[in-house]
N, C-alpha and C positions, 0 to 999 in steps of 0.2 A: 419433667417427667423422668423418673428413675430409669437407669439403663435397662433393667429387666423388663419394665413396663413398655419401654420403647421397642425393645426387641420382640416382645410378645405381640405388640400391635401390628408388627410387620409379618408375623408368621401366619400360616394358614391355620384354620381351626383344627385340622387333623394333625398338625405337626406335634412332635414330642416337645415337652417342656423340661427345662432344668429345674432343680430344686429351688433355686433362687427365684425363678419365674413363678413357680407354683406358690411359694411362700408369699410372694408379693401379691399374687392374685387372690389368695385366700386370707391374706392379712394375718398370717401366723408366722412365728419365727421358724427358721429351717430346722432347729433342733426339735421342735414340736412335731414336724413331719417325720423326722427320723424316729422319734419316740412312738408315734402312732404306728409306724411300720412294725415295731416290736409288739405292739398290743393287738393289732388287727392284721391277721395273716392274709386277709383278702387284699391288702395294699401291697402290691408287688411291682414296683417300678423296674424298668429294664436297667441293669447295671452293666456299664462298659468297663474296660480296663481301668484299673485305678479306683474302682468303686463309684465312679460318677453315675448319678441317677438320672434317668430320663423317664418322665411321666407321660403316659398315653392319655388321650382325652377321657377315656372311661376311668382311668385312675384318678384324674382330677375331679370328675363328677362324684366318684366314691368318696374322695377326701372332702369335697364340699358337703356331701350328705353327712359324713361323720362330724364335720365341723358344726353344721346346723344342729345336729342332735345334741352335741356336747355343749355348745355355747348358747344356742338360742332356745332349745327345748329343755334344757336342764338334765339331760341324761348323764349318768356316770359312765366311766369306761366300761364297767361290767354290764351296765344296762345296754350300751351300744353293742357289746360283744354278744349279749343274749339276743338282741334284735337281729344281728347278722346271722346268728345260728338259726333262729326261728323263721325269719323272713327271707334271708339270703342277701347276698351282695347286690343283686340286681335291684332289689327293693330300695336299698340305701343309695345306690347309684341314681335311681330315678328321683329320689328325694333331692339329691345334689343337682340334678338337672332342673328342678323346679325352683331352686334357691337363686335369688339374684346374686350377682357377684358381690363379694365382701366389700369392695370399694364403694358400691352404690348404696350401702346400708345406711349412710347418713341421711338419705331421703326418708321421708315418712312412709311407712308401709300402710298407713291408714288413709292415705290421700286418695285421690280419684282412682288411680290404678296402682298405688303402692310401689311405683317404680318398675312395675312389670309391664311388658308390652300389652296393648289392648287385646282383649280376648283371651289372654293367658290366665287371668285370675280365676275364671270358672273352672279351668282344667286343673289348677293347682289346689283348689279348695278340697276336693275329695281326698287327695293325698295327705294334706295337712290334717284333715279330720281323722283319717285312718291312723296317722301318727299319734294324734292326741288320744285316740281310743286304745292304742296298743301300749301306751306308756303305763308301766306298773305304778300303782298308787304309792309304793314304798320308795320310789326314786326320789333322792334328795335333790334339792335345788340350791346350788351354790352359785355365787356370782362368778363371772368370767375370771376376774383377777385371782380369786381364791382357788378356783379350779386349776388355773395354770400353775399357781404356786404348788398346789398339791401334786399335780402331775410331775412337776420338776423334782419335787422331793421324793416321790415314788421312784422316778427314774434313777435318782442318786442312790437311794436305798437298794434298788435292785443291782446297781453296779457294785455297791459295797458287798452285797450278799455274794455276788459272783466272785469277787476278790477273796472273800473269806473261804468260800468253797475251794477255790484254787489253792489257797495257802494250806488248807487242811489236807488236800490231796498231796501236796509236796511234802508235808510232814509225814504222811503215811508211807511214802516211798523211801 
């Protein structure tokens, strides 16, 4: 068991989590979490001295909802931003609470209970149906590896844009 997973299993459900623990739980790299922070203003972990991030349980549920919309439901970043504007962060947080942990996704979701606790499936279906109905028809569907590559390229381009803007400002002075 990785160190982050071992530490997390010993913490109470209400305890704050480090970025490495959240990345492990959501099965995404840490840089993706930092990138999402720049794209979704609703993601606001507590930052301590030195910039160390600590995520509250609601932050993790929101991130889990964002992950599900991006990776499972085929939304684009702009599509999730629009959904957050129109439905609110609480809506996406609730979606995150209905998602099984990323680690258990290897199990079939079409099995007897899809890896969800008994009785939970009926409560989850209306939220998933609402999610399907609210998805715009024009949303493109990219595979997860392509989407991650594009997100990384976009982040790199945005950094280059900021550097160019800073260089232009220095030249004007």
